[in-house]
Steps between C-alpha positions, in 0.01 A plus 500: 500500500601827338184665636594396852855632461367834370256522788770424757722770349221761506408399854861544619519841332172614656603381845835676466327826398272480802791423732359163598807294411828520688782664313729257316797397707316559829589247765192544719716637779429808705615827343842627602370834632577469870343831602172423327479152643586622849246780476232253391582262787483785751173622355352150524585474871392853593171483308406165656579638847300819440197304382522257794540780754218701341256211500588404858471858625164551325353175633624574852342846494175359362475199733672651807752219536819710516783375453422138410388528138768763437766250613348212303486700177848642561633143507293404193624806311858417592459143379340621176791739439756226556310263271484766227876551517554123502290466183690789344837330547398134454592355161221448251420136435400405149209272432591131470483367146188307410528127458437377146140398450371675811220752486545842661278579803190708436 
């Protein structure tokens, strides 16, 4: 048992050095930096819109279907931007605990 305890301790130290473990006392909440979070949300929406508009414009030019694919991909880009912001602000759900005696999925 002492070997396992030593291994667990070394593993925690290595993960902490690599930045893989959350800092002690972290609550899993979003950081308090409002400007950074707002900038990220805006970037998510704008980048999704730019990609959607770009793809729609390119396909319309290539296939000669102006403005139909542009409009479709504009709507898809808008929806993707809203979904990205929704995922950014939605709370993280933890994994449910395993039932005793059950085997984990492979």
